[in-house]
KEKE-3310 file (N, C-alpha, C; in steps of 0.2 Angstrom, whole numbers, plus 5000, padded with zeros to 4 digits):
npx = (4886:4899:4909:4917:4922:4915:4925:4936:4954:4958:4947:4937:4948:4954:4960:4970:4976:4989:4998:5007:5010:5020:5024:5018:5004:5003:5005:4994:4985:4986:4981:4968:4963:4961:4951:4951:4946:4950:4955:4960:4968:4969:4972:4965:4973:4985:4986:4988:5003:5003:4991:4992:4999:5002:4996:4981:4963:4955:4964:4962:4968:4967:4963:4956:4957:4968:4976:4987:4986:4974:4978:4985:4976:4964:4949:4948:4943:4941:4945:4946:4957:4964:4978:4986:4978:4972:4963:4964:4974:4967:4955:4961:4966:4954:4951:4961:4958:4948:4954:4964:4977:4989:4996:5010:5019:5028:5042:5054:5049:5040:5027:5027:5027:5014:5009:5006:5014:5020:5021:5012:5000:4998:4993:4980:4976:4980:4984:4988:4994:5007:5014:5028:5035:5049:5062:5075:5073:5069:5079:5096:5111:5107:5093:5084:5084:5074:5064:5060:5056:5061:5073:5079:5082:5094:5102:5102:5108:5104:5103:5117:5120:5112:5110:5122:5139:5147:5140:5130:5124:5108:5092:5081:5064:5053:5050:5058:5061:5049:5041:5046:5049:5036:5032:5040:5036:5023:5023:5029:5018:5008:5015:5015:5001:4998:5005:4998:4986:4989:4994:4988:4995:5001:5012:5027:5032:5046:5050:5063:5065:5076:5084:5076:5076:5089:5089:5087:5098:5107:5115:5125:5131:5136:5145:5155:5159:5164:5173:5178:5174:5166:5151:5147:5139:5131:5123:5111:5118:5124:5136:5138:5130:5126:5119:5111:5100:5089:5080:5077:5061:5050:5040:5034:5044:5045:5050:5060:5065:5080:5088:5103:5110:5117:5126:5117:5105:5110:5112:5099:5094:5101:5095:5082:5084:5087:5100:5110:5125:5134:5134:5142:5155:5171:5170:5159:5158:5159:5153:5161:5167:5156:5153:5164:5163:5151:5144:5145:5138:5125:5121:5120:5110:5100:5097:5090:5079:5072:5065:5054:5039:5037:5029:5030:5044:5046:5037:5043:5056:5053:5047:5057:5065:5072:5075:5064:5055:5042:5044:5034:5020:5009:4997:4998:4998:4985:4978:4982:4980:4982:4983:4969:4963:4966:4959:4966:4965:4953:4938:4932:4920:4922:4918:4922:4930:4924:4921:4935:4951:4959:4974:4974:4978:4994:4993:4984:4972:4966:4956:4952:4949:4954:4943:4940:4932:4929:4934:4948:4947:4938:4945:4941:4929:4922:4919:4907:4902:4912:4916:4903:4896:4905:4913:4904:4900:4890:4878:4879:4892:4899:4896:4901:4915:4917:4914:4923:4935:4942:4940:4946)
npy = (5065:5061:5046:5041:5031:5031:5030:5024:5026:5037:5044:5058:5065:5075:5073:5080:5074:5075:5067:5054:5038:5028:5030:5042:5039:5026:5031:5039:5029:5022:5031:5032:5019:5018:5026:5040:5054:5054:5062:5060:5069:5070:5071:5070:5074:5071:5057:5047:5037:5024:5019:5015:5003:4985:4971:4970:4970:4956:4955:4966:4981:4998:5014:5013:5000:4994:4983:4986:5000:4999:4992:5002:5011:5010:5014:5028:5044:5049:5063:5074:5087:5100:5106:5114:5122:5139:5142:5131:5130:5139:5132:5121:5127:5129:5116:5113:5122:5115:5104:5095:5089:5089:5081:5080:5075:5079:5084:5094:5111:5111:5111:5123:5132:5132:5139:5133:5130:5127:5139:5147:5140:5140:5153:5151:5140:5141:5131:5120:5104:5099:5088:5084:5073:5067:5061:5064:5074:5091:5100:5104:5098:5089:5089:5092:5081:5071:5056:5038:5025:5014:5018:5023:5013:5008:5020:5021:5009:4996:4988:4985:4976:4965:4949:4938:4935:4933:4938:4952:4966:4965:4971:4973:4966:4977:4994:4995:5005:5012:5005:5005:5018:5025:5020:5027:5040:5040:5038:5050:5059:5055:5060:5073:5076:5073:5083:5094:5092:5095:5108:5115:5119:5118:5110:5108:5094:5086:5073:5063:5051:5044:5046:5040:5027:5023:5019:5005:4999:5001:4992:4988:5000:5004:4994:4997:5010:5007:4996:4997:4989:4983:4977:4964:4957:4941:4932:4920:4917:4918:4925:4919:4907:4891:4877:4889:4895:4894:4880:4868:4860:4846:4845:4858:4872:4874:4879:4879:4889:4887:4889:4888:4890:4886:4873:4864:4866:4862:4848:4845:4847:4837:4826:4826:4824:4811:4807:4806:4798:4807:4818:4816:4818:4827:4838:4845:4847:4858:4875:4884:4875:4871:4883:4885:4875:4877:4877:4863:4858:4864:4858:4844:4845:4849:4837:4830:4838:4839:4827:4830:4839:4857:4863:4852:4850:4862:4861:4849:4854:4865:4859:4852:4863:4870:4884:4888:4891:4891:4896:4907:4907:4918:4912:4903:4913:4918:4907:4905:4899:4906:4919:4920:4918:4929:4939:4946:4949:4959:4959:4969:4979:4985:4998:4996:4984:4975:4963:4962:4957:4966:4971:4971:4982:4978:4976:4975:4985:4985:4993:5002:4995:4993:4996:4992:5000:5005:5001:5006:5022:5026:5037:5053:5049:5054:5067:5076:5073:5077:5091:5097:5092:5091:5103:5112:5119:5128:5122:5129:5134:5122:5116:5125:5125:5112:5113:5122:5115:5114:5104:5092)
npz = (5024:5034:5034:5045:5059:5075:5090:5084:5083:5076:5073:5068:5064:5050:5034:5021:5006:4995:4990:4980:4973:4984:4998:5004:5002:5009:5022:5024:5023:5034:5044:5039:5039:5053:5056:5052:5042:5026:5012:4995:4983:4966:4949:4933:4923:4927:4935:4949:4948:4951:4948:4936:4937:4936:4946:4937:4939:4933:4923:4915:4910:4917:4924:4936:4940:4946:4957:4964:4967:4974:4985:4993:4996:5003:5012:5009:5002:4985:4975:4961:4956:4947:4949:4941:4934:4934:4945:4953:4964:4973:4976:4982:4994:5000:5004:5012:5023:5028:5033:5045:5044:5031:5018:5006:4992:4982:4972:4980:4981:4971:4977:4982:4972:4967:4977:4988:4999:5016:5024:5017:5018:5032:5034:5029:5038:5053:5063:5056:5052:5042:5031:5022:5011:5003:4992:4997:5007:5011:5010:5007:4997:4988:4987:4977:4969:4959:4960:4962:4974:4969:4963:4974:4983:4979:4981:4995:4999:4999:4988:4985:4994:4992:4984:4976:4979:4967:4957:4949:4958:4966:4966:4980:4980:4972:4978:4991:5000:5000:5008:5021:5025:5028:5040:5050:5046:5049:5063:5067:5063:5072:5084:5081:5081:5094:5100:5095:5101:5114:5114:5104:5093:5076:5065:5054:5045:5039:5029:5025:5014:5011:5023:5033:5029:5031:5044:5044:5040:5050:5058:5049:5045:5058:5059:5049:5053:5066:5064:5052:5042:5027:5022:5011:4996:5000:4996:5002:5014:5031:5041:5055:5055:5050:5043:5033:5023:5009:5005:4992:4990:4990:4976:4963:4962:4976:4992:5008:5021:5032:5047:5057:5071:5083:5092:5098:5090:5078:5082:5083:5070:5063:5070:5065:5052:5052:5057:5047:5039:5034:5043:5053:5052:5053:5045:5048:5061:5070:5072:5065:5056:5049:5043:5035:5026:5019:5006:5002:5013:5011:5000:5004:5014:5006:4999:5008:5011:4998:4997:5005:5008:5008:5019:5028:5031:5038:5049:5055:5058:5066:5077:5082:5087:5078:5068:5055:5040:5028:5012:5006:4995:4986:4986:4997:5007:5007:5010:5023:5039:5051:5048:5043:5055:5063:5056:5045:5032:5023:5015:5002:4993:4977:4965:4951:4951:4959:4972:4982:4991:5004:5013:5031:5045:5053:5066:5081:5089:5105:5111:5102:5088:5071:5057:5042:5029:5016:4999:4988:4981:4965:4952:4955:4961:4972:4971:4971:4984:4992:4988:4988:4999:5010:5009:5006:4994:4983:4971:4959:4959:4960:4947:4939:4941:4937:4923:4919:4920:4931:4941:4937)
capx = (4888:4906:4909:4921:4919:4916:4928:4942:4959:4959:4940:4937:4954:4953:4967:4970:4982:4991:5004:5006:5015:5019:5026:5012:4997:5003:5004:4987:4980:4986:4976:4961:4960:4959:4945:4952:4943:4956:4953:4965:4968:4973:4970:4964:4979:4991:4984:4993:5006:5002:4985:4994:5003:4998:4991:4974:4957:4953:4969:4960:4971:4962:4964:4952:4958:4975:4977:4993:4984:4969:4981:4988:4972:4958:4946:4949:4939:4945:4943:4950:4958:4969:4982:4989:4973:4973:4959:4966:4976:4962:4951:4965:4966:4948:4951:4966:4955:4943:4958:4969:4983:4990:5002:5012:5025:5031:5049:5054:5048:5034:5021:5028:5026:5007:5007:5003:5019:5018:5020:5005:4994:4997:4989:4974:4974:4986:4987:4988:5000:5009:5020:5031:5039:5053:5068:5081:5071:5067:5085:5103:5113:5103:5086:5080:5085:5068:5065:5055:5059:5065:5080:5081:5084:5101:5106:5102:5113:5101:5105:5124:5121:5107:5112:5127:5146:5149:5135:5129:5119:5101:5087:5076:5058:5049:5053:5058:5061:5042:5037:5049:5049:5030:5032:5043:5032:5016:5024:5030:5012:5005:5018:5012:4994:4998:5008:4993:4981:4991:4996:4984:5000:5003:5019:5029:5036:5050:5052:5067:5064:5083:5086:5072:5077:5095:5089:5086:5105:5111:5121:5131:5134:5140:5151:5160:5161:5168:5178:5181:5172:5161:5147:5146:5134:5133:5117:5107:5122:5125:5142:5138:5126:5126:5116:5107:5098:5082:5081:5071:5057:5045:5035:5037:5046:5043:5056:5059:5071:5082:5094:5105:5115:5120:5127:5110:5101:5113:5110:5092:5093:5103:5090:5076:5086:5089:5107:5114:5132:5138:5133:5146:5162:5174:5169:5153:5158:5158:5150:5166:5168:5151:5153:5169:5160:5144:5142:5144:5133:5119:5119:5118:5104:5094:5096:5084:5073:5069:5060:5048:5035:5040:5026:5032:5050:5045:5034:5048:5061:5051:5045:5064:5068:5076:5072:5062:5049:5040:5045:5026:5018:5003:4991:4999:4996:4978:4975:4985:4975:4984:4980:4962:4961:4967:4956:4971:4962:4946:4935:4928:4917:4924:4914:4924:4934:4920:4924:4942:4954:4964:4977:4972:4984:4998:4993:4977:4971:4961:4951:4950:4951:4953:4937:4941:4925:4929:4939:4951:4942:4940:4947:4936:4923:4919:4919:4901:4902:4917:4915:4896:4894:4910:4916:4898:4900:4884:4877:4881:4899:4902:4895:4905:4922:4918:4914:4930:4941:4946:4939:4948)
capy = (5063:5057:5039:5039:5026:5033:5025:5023:5030:5044:5047:5065:5069:5076:5073:5081:5070:5077:5062:5048:5032:5023:5033:5046:5035:5022:5035:5041:5023:5020:5035:5030:5012:5019:5031:5047:5055:5055:5064:5060:5073:5068:5075:5066:5076:5067:5053:5043:5033:5017:5017:5011:4997:4979:4968:4973:4965:4952:4956:4971:4987:5003:5018:5011:4993:4992:4980:4989:5006:4998:4990:5007:5017:5008:5019:5035:5047:5051:5068:5077:5094:5101:5111:5118:5127:5145:5142:5125:5131:5142:5127:5117:5130:5128:5110:5114:5125:5110:5098:5095:5087:5090:5077:5081:5071:5081:5086:5100:5117:5111:5113:5131:5136:5132:5144:5129:5128:5127:5146:5150:5136:5143:5158:5148:5136:5142:5126:5114:5099:5098:5083:5084:5068:5066:5056:5066:5079:5097:5104:5100:5099:5084:5089:5092:5075:5067:5049:5034:5021:5009:5020:5025:5007:5008:5025:5020:5004:4990:4984:4983:4970:4960:4945:4934:4938:4932:4941:4959:4968:4964:4975:4970:4966:4983:5000:4993:5011:5015:5002:5006:5025:5027:5018:5032:5045:5039:5039:5057:5062:5054:5064:5080:5076:5073:5090:5099:5091:5098:5115:5119:5121:5114:5110:5105:5088:5085:5066:5061:5044:5041:5045:5035:5020:5021:5015:4998:4997:5003:4987:4988:5007:5004:4989:5001:5015:5005:4991:4998:4983:4984:4971:4963:4952:4935:4927:4918:4915:4923:4922:4915:4902:4886:4879:4895:4895:4892:4874:4866:4854:4842:4849:4863:4878:4874:4880:4881:4892:4884:4893:4884:4895:4883:4866:4861:4866:4857:4841:4844:4846:4830:4821:4827:4821:4804:4807:4802:4797:4813:4823:4814:4819:4833:4844:4849:4846:4864:4880:4886:4870:4871:4889:4884:4870:4879:4875:4856:4857:4866:4852:4838:4846:4849:4830:4828:4842:4837:4822:4832:4845:4863:4863:4846:4852:4868:4858:4845:4858:4869:4855:4851:4869:4873:4889:4886:4894:4890:4902:4907:4911:4922:4907:4901:4918:4919:4901:4904:4899:4911:4926:4920:4918:4936:4943:4951:4951:4962:4959:4976:4980:4991:4999:4992:4978:4970:4962:4959:4957:4971:4970:4975:4984:4973:4976:4975:4989:4982:4997:5005:4991:4995:4993:4994:5001:5006:5000:5012:5026:5028:5043:5058:5046:5057:5075:5079:5072:5082:5098:5100:5090:5093:5110:5117:5122:5128:5118:5133:5134:5116:5115:5130:5122:5106:5115:5126:5110:5114:5098:5086)
capz = (5031:5034:5036:5050:5064:5081:5094:5081:5086:5072:5072:5068:5061:5043:5031:5013:5004:4989:4988:4976:4973:4989:5005:5007:5002:5015:5028:5025:5024:5041:5047:5036:5042:5060:5057:5050:5035:5021:5005:4991:4978:4960:4943:4927:4919:4930:4940:4953:4943:4954:4945:4929:4939:4937:4943:4935:4940:4927:4918:4910:4912:4918:4930:4942:4941:4949:4963:4968:4969:4979:4992:4996:4997:5006:5017:5007:4997:4980:4972:4956:4956:4943:4952:4936:4932:4938:4950:4956:4971:4977:4978:4986:5000:5004:5006:5018:5028:5031:5036:5051:5041:5024:5015:4999:4991:4976:4972:4984:4978:4967:4980:4984:4965:4967:4982:4994:5004:5023:5026:5014:5021:5039:5033:5029:5044:5057:5066:5051:5052:5035:5030:5015:5010:4997:4992:5001:5011:5008:5010:5006:4990:4983:4989:4971:4965:4959:4959:4966:4979:4965:4963:4981:4987:4977:4984:5002:4999:4999:4982:4985:4999:4990:4979:4977:4978:4961:4952:4950:4963:4964:4970:4984:4976:4973:4981:4998:5005:5001:5014:5028:5027:5030:5047:5054:5045:5053:5070:5067:5062:5078:5088:5079:5083:5102:5102:5094:5106:5121:5114:5099:5088:5071:5063:5047:5046:5033:5030:5020:5014:5012:5030:5036:5027:5033:5050:5043:5039:5056:5060:5044:5046:5064:5058:5045:5058:5072:5062:5045:5038:5022:5021:5004:4995:5003:4995:5008:5019:5036:5044:5061:5055:5044:5037:5033:5016:5007:5002:4988:4993:4986:4972:4959:4965:4983:4996:5015:5024:5038:5050:5062:5075:5089:5092:5100:5084:5074:5084:5082:5063:5062:5072:5061:5045:5054:5058:5041:5041:5032:5048:5059:5050:5056:5041:5050:5068:5074:5068:5060:5051:5045:5039:5030:5021:5018:5000:5002:5018:5008:4995:5007:5017:5001:4997:5012:5010:4992:4998:5009:5006:5012:5026:5032:5033:5043:5055:5058:5061:5072:5083:5085:5090:5073:5065:5048:5038:5021:5007:5005:4988:4987:4988:5004:5012:5007:5014:5029:5045:5056:5045:5043:5062:5065:5051:5042:5025:5023:5008:5001:4987:4973:4959:4945:4952:4962:4979:4983:4997:5006:5019:5037:5049:5055:5073:5083:5095:5109:5113:5096:5083:5064:5054:5035:5027:5009:4994:4986:4976:4958:4950:4956:4963:4978:4970:4973:4991:4996:4987:4989:5005:5016:5009:5006:4988:4980:4965:4953:4959:4958:4940:4935:4942:4933:4916:4918:4920:4938:4945:4932)
cpx = (4895:4905:4914:4918:4920:4920:4935:4948:4960:4952:4940:4943:4953:4959:4966:4977:4984:4997:5002:5011:5014:5019:5020:5006:4997:5002:4997:4982:4980:4981:4969:4958:4959:4955:4946:4948:4948:4953:4959:4964:4972:4970:4970:4970:4985:4989:4990:4996:5005:4995:4986:4998:4999:5000:4984:4969:4955:4958:4967:4963:4966:4964:4961:4953:4964:4974:4982:4990:4978:4972:4984:4982:4965:4955:4947:4944:4943:4942:4948:4951:4964:4973:4986:4984:4973:4969:4960:4968:4971:4957:4955:4965:4960:4948:4956:4962:4950:4948:4962:4976:4983:4996:5003:5018:5028:5039:5049:5054:5042:5028:5021:5026:5018:5004:5004:5008:5016:5017:5013:4999:4993:4993:4981:4971:4980:4989:4987:4995:5001:5015:5022:5036:5042:5059:5073:5079:5071:5073:5091:5104:5110:5096:5082:5081:5078:5069:5060:5059:5063:5072:5083:5084:5092:5105:5107:5107:5110:5103:5112:5125:5116:5110:5118:5134:5148:5145:5134:5124:5112:5096:5083:5069:5055:5053:5053:5058:5054:5038:5040:5048:5042:5029:5034:5039:5026:5017:5025:5023:5008:5008:5015:5005:4994:5000:5002:4987:4982:4992:4992:4989:5000:5010:5021:5034:5040:5053:5056:5067:5071:5085:5082:5074:5084:5095:5089:5093:5110:5116:5127:5134:5139:5146:5157:5163:5166:5174:5181:5179:5166:5157:5146:5141:5136:5127:5113:5111:5122:5131:5142:5134:5127:5123:5111:5106:5091:5083:5075:5068:5053:5040:5038:5038:5044:5050:5055:5066:5073:5088:5096:5111:5120:5122:5121:5106:5104:5112:5103:5090:5095:5098:5084:5077:5087:5096:5111:5122:5136:5138:5139:5153:5164:5172:5163:5153:5157:5155:5155:5167:5162:5151:5158:5167:5153:5141:5140:5138:5126:5116:5117:5111:5098:5093:5090:5078:5069:5064:5054:5045:5038:5036:5029:5039:5050:5042:5039:5053:5059:5050:5052:5068:5073:5072:5070:5056:5048:5041:5038:5025:5011:4997:4992:4997:4989:4975:4978:4980:4976:4981:4972:4960:4961:4963:4960:4968:4955:4944:4930:4926:4920:4920:4915:4926:4929:4923:4931:4945:4959:4967:4975:4978:4988:4998:4985:4976:4965:4955:4948:4952:4950:4947:4938:4933:4924:4935:4942:4946:4944:4942:4941:4929:4919:4919:4913:4901:4906:4916:4908:4895:4899:4912:4910:4897:4892:4884:4880:4889:4902:4902:4900:4913:4922:4918:4920:4936:4945:4946:4940:4954)
cpy = (5059:5050:5037:5035:5029:5028:5023:5028:5037:5046:5054:5069:5069:5077:5075:5078:5071:5072:5057:5043:5028:5026:5037:5042:5030:5025:5037:5035:5021:5024:5033:5024:5013:5025:5038:5048:5058:5056:5064:5064:5071:5072:5070:5068:5073:5063:5049:5038:5025:5015:5013:5005:4991:4976:4971:4968:4962:4953:4962:4978:4993:5007:5016:5003:4990:4989:4983:4996:5004:4996:4996:5012:5015:5014:5026:5037:5049:5057:5070:5084:5095:5107:5116:5123:5133:5145:5136:5126:5135:5137:5123:5120:5130:5121:5110:5117:5120:5105:5100:5093:5087:5086:5079:5077:5073:5083:5093:5106:5117:5113:5121:5135:5136:5137:5140:5126:5129:5134:5149:5146:5138:5149:5156:5144:5136:5136:5119:5110:5098:5093:5083:5078:5068:5062:5058:5072:5086:5102:5100:5100:5094:5084:5089:5086:5071:5060:5045:5029:5015:5011:5021:5019:5006:5014:5024:5014:4997:4985:4981:4977:4964:4956:4941:4937:4938:4935:4949:4960:4967:4968:4971:4970:4973:4988:4999:4999:5014:5011:5002:5013:5027:5025:5024:5038:5045:5041:5047:5061:5061:5059:5071:5081:5077:5080:5095:5098:5095:5105:5119:5121:5116:5114:5107:5099:5087:5078:5065:5053:5040:5040:5040:5028:5018:5017:5008:4995:4999:4998:4988:4995:5007:4999:4993:5006:5013:5000:4992:4993:4984:4978:4971:4958:4945:4930:4926:4917:4921:4920:4918:4908:4897:4879:4885:4897:4894:4886:4871:4860:4851:4846:4855:4870:4879:4874:4881:4884:4889:4888:4889:4888:4891:4876:4862:4861:4862:4850:4840:4843:4839:4825:4820:4823:4813:4802:4803:4802:4803:4818:4822:4816:4826:4839:4848:4848:4852:4869:4883:4882:4870:4877:4888:4879:4871:4877:4867:4855:4859:4860:4846:4839:4846:4842:4827:4832:4841:4831:4823:4838:4851:4863:4858:4848:4857:4865:4853:4849:4862:4865:4853:4857:4872:4878:4887:4889:4892:4896:4902:4910:4915:4918:4905:4906:4918:4913:4900:4904:4904:4918:4926:4921:4925:4941:4948:4953:4953:4962:4965:4976:4986:4992:4996:4985:4973:4969:4959:4961:4963:4969:4974:4978:4978:4972:4977:4979:4986:4986:5001:5001:4994:4992:4996:4994:5002:5004:5006:5016:5026:5035:5048:5055:5050:5065:5078:5078:5076:5089:5101:5098:5092:5100:5115:5121:5122:5124:5122:5133:5127:5114:5119:5127:5116:5108:5119:5121:5111:5108:5092:5083)
cpz = (5030:5037:5041:5055:5071:5086:5091:5083:5082:5070:5073:5065:5053:5039:5023:5011:4996:4986:4983:4977:4980:4996:5007:5007:5008:5021:5029:5025:5031:5045:5045:5039:5050:5061:5054:5043:5031:5014:5000:4985:4972:4955:4937:4922:4921:4936:4943:4948:4945:4951:4938:4931:4939:4944:4942:4936:4933:4922:4913:4913:4913:4924:4936:4943:4943:4956:4967:4971:4975:4985:4996:4998:4999:5011:5015:5002:4992:4976:4966:4957:4952:4946:4947:4933:4937:4945:4955:4963:4976:4980:4983:4993:5004:5007:5012:5024:5032:5035:5042:5049:5034:5022:5008:4998:4984:4977:4976:4980:4973:4971:4982:4977:4964:4972:4988:4998:5011:5025:5023:5017:5029:5039:5032:5035:5048:5061:5062:5052:5045:5035:5023:5015:5003:4997:4997:5006:5007:5007:5009:4998:4985:4984:4982:4966:4965:4959:4963:4970:4975:4963:4970:4985:4985:4981:4991:5003:5000:4994:4982:4990:4997:4984:4981:4976:4971:4955:4954:4955:4961:4969:4974:4980:4978:4976:4988:5002:5005:5006:5020:5030:5030:5038:5052:5053:5049:5060:5071:5067:5069:5084:5087:5082:5091:5104:5101:5099:5113:5120:5109:5093:5082:5070:5056:5048:5039:5033:5024:5020:5014:5019:5034:5035:5029:5040:5050:5041:5045:5058:5055:5044:5052:5063:5054:5050:5063:5069:5055:5040:5034:5021:5013:5003:4997:5001:5001:5014:5025:5040:5050:5061:5049:5047:5038:5026:5015:5003:4998:4991:4988:4982:4968:4962:4972:4987:5004:5017:5031:5040:5056:5065:5080:5088:5094:5094:5079:5075:5082:5075:5061:5064:5067:5054:5046:5055:5053:5043:5039:5038:5053:5058:5053:5051:5044:5058:5072:5069:5063:5055:5046:5040:5033:5024:5019:5012:5000:5007:5015:5003:4998:5011:5012:4998:5001:5011:5003:4992:5003:5007:5011:5019:5031:5035:5039:5049:5059:5062:5067:5078:5086:5088:5085:5069:5057:5046:5030:5017:5004:4998:4990:4989:4995:5009:5012:5010:5021:5035:5050:5054:5045:5051:5065:5060:5048:5036:5026:5015:5007:4994:4983:4967:4953:4946:4955:4969:4978:4989:4998:5013:5025:5040:5052:5063:5075:5089:5099:5110:5107:5090:5076:5061:5046:5032:5019:5005:4992:4981:4969:4957:4950:4958:4968:4977:4973:4981:4994:4994:4989:4997:5011:5015:5008:5000:4986:4973:4959:4953:4957:4950:4936:4935:4937:4925:4914:4918:4926:4941:4940:4934)
residu = (MET:GLU:ARG:ASP:VAL:PRO:GLY:GLN:ALA:PHE:ALA:GLY:ILE:LYS:VAL:VAL:ASP:PHE:THR:TRP:ALA:GLY:VAL:GLY:PRO:LEU:MET:SER:ARG:TYR:LEU:ALA:ASN:HIS:GLY:ALA:THR:VAL:VAL:ARG:ILE:GLU:SER:ALA:THR:ARG:PRO:ASP:ILE:VAL:ARG:MET:ALA:PRO:PRO:PHE:ALA:GLY:GLY:VAL:ALA:GLY:LEU:ASN:ARG:SER:GLY:TYR:PHE:SER:GLY:PHE:ASN:SER:ASP:LYS:TYR:GLY:ILE:SER:LEU:ASN:LEU:ASN:HIS:PRO:ARG:GLY:PRO:GLU:VAL:ALA:LYS:ARG:ALA:VAL:ALA:TRP:ALA:ASP:ILE:VAL:LEU:GLU:GLY:PHE:THR:PRO:GLY:VAL:ILE:ASP:ARG:TRP:GLY:LEU:GLY:TYR:GLU:GLU:LEU:ARG:LYS:VAL:LYS:PRO:ASP:ILE:ILE:MET:VAL:SER:THR:SER:ASN:GLN:GLY:GLN:THR:GLY:PRO:HIS:ALA:GLN:HIS:PRO:GLY:TYR:GLY:THR:GLN:LEU:VAL:SER:LEU:VAL:GLY:PHE:THR:ASP:ILE:THR:GLY:TRP:PRO:ASP:ARG:VAL:PRO:THR:GLN:PRO:TYR:GLY:ALA:TYR:THR:ASP:VAL:VAL:ALA:PRO:ARG:LEU:GLY:THR:ALA:ALA:ILE:ILE:ALA:ALA:LEU:ASP:HIS:HIS:GLN:ARG:THR:GLY:GLU:GLY:GLN:PHE:LEU:ASP:LEU:SER:GLN:PHE:GLU:ALA:SER:LEU:HIS:PHE:LEU:SER:PRO:LEU:LEU:LEU:ASP:TYR:GLN:ALA:ASN:GLY:ARG:GLU:THR:SER:ARG:GLN:GLY:ASN:ALA:TYR:PRO:PRO:ALA:ALA:PRO:HIS:ASN:ALA:TYR:ARG:CYS:LEU:GLY:HIS:ASP:ARG:TRP:CYS:ALA:ILE:ALA:VAL:PHE:THR:GLN:GLU:GLU:TRP:ALA:ALA:LEU:CYS:GLY:VAL:MET:GLY:ASP:PRO:GLN:TRP:THR:ARG:GLY:GLY:ARG:PHE:ALA:THR:PRO:GLN:ALA:ARG:CYS:GLU:ASN:ARG:ASP:GLU:LEU:ASP:ARG:LEU:VAL:GLU:THR:TRP:THR:LEU:ALA:HIS:SER:ALA:PRO:GLU:VAL:MET:ALA:LEU:MET:GLN:ALA:ALA:GLY:VAL:GLY:ALA:GLY:VAL:VAL:SER:SER:ALA:ARG:ASP:LEU:LEU:GLU:ASP:PRO:GLN:LEU:GLU:HIS:ARG:HIS:HIS:PHE:TRP:ARG:LEU:GLU:HIS:PRO:GLU:MET:GLY:PRO:HIS:LEU:HIS:ASN:GLY:PRO:PRO:PHE:GLN:LEU:SER:ARG:THR:PRO:ALA:LYS:LEU:ARG:MET:SER:ALA:PRO:CYS:LEU:GLY:GLU:HIS:ASN:GLU:TYR:PHE:TYR:ARG:GLY:LEU:LEU:GLY:MET:SER:ASP:GLU:GLU:PHE:VAL:GLU:LEU:LEU:THR:ASP:GLY:VAL:LEU:GLU)
# end
């Protein structure tokens, strides 16, 4: 029996997911968290690389113990299928015949060599919606370039603008493109589902993670196109604002970000700090002067923040109308009363890792709220449930495929 939840936004939608790493699994997670029946296809010969990524539960490495993998794959079924086995693609097509949506994230051309490209799958399921996600799309002179989001962040341009002007470029933490591209991809899937509901037609979606991520640099691209100006690394500085930085606070490695844009905010900041003598000089009288003396200003502001805790700095600044926020640690987030009030974290039971927390969706649907039900699957955990229960394989065929190494 399928464990979808009636009344959820994607209840009744069936998804076969061949993707791995970040972009594809995040797209299918959004569908799964809102009721779709999502089946992840992996192979013991080539499991999802994220299964090997720390942190691991209890500090013990294992294919089924990665918190990274778990965070991307809640509410999904996990099956194993060796597509390099001669019978693998045949079994995959039977899964596609069951599905409404297929996702794949291989280098362009790989899925076609297995005979599982869109035109072939249309012969199996004429109204199938297929999503192919890759670094730079399915066509073009650079389409065959393989890679992960950890390299794509540099190709897109994020690395060049991250860091300090007197130091080498610094990558944003992790594969930043992996967490922005799925937002656009999921919106495209919803549009395709709406089109299917109205017309009965499927379609092929070609998601270039490169192009999707460029949207998050639109102001910089426009600035160069219109003004010929290239943005460079500026650390935590922002030209129209000063002070604008993360400031050390009381305690070990505790920080609070503060941003001042207007004269009113500057006056409020000075008032919170007790109007010290140094704030009254001409060096800081105007926004331009403060920007020109940014380094000295940062040092003086930090002499005050160092005497206060980060939450205290944030509370005092916000009460006065100054933008400020604690630089939160993982512990801060797990203890955050706002996140607790909105039930952002869900505690789910995992067969190997035991109970642990998962991120819920970053939005709440009033009529069809998300209900996280299952932790991420172990490798091949739901083989029997899917192949025998959902596809209707006989016991004999199931055992034969297992014995022959097709379902590994």
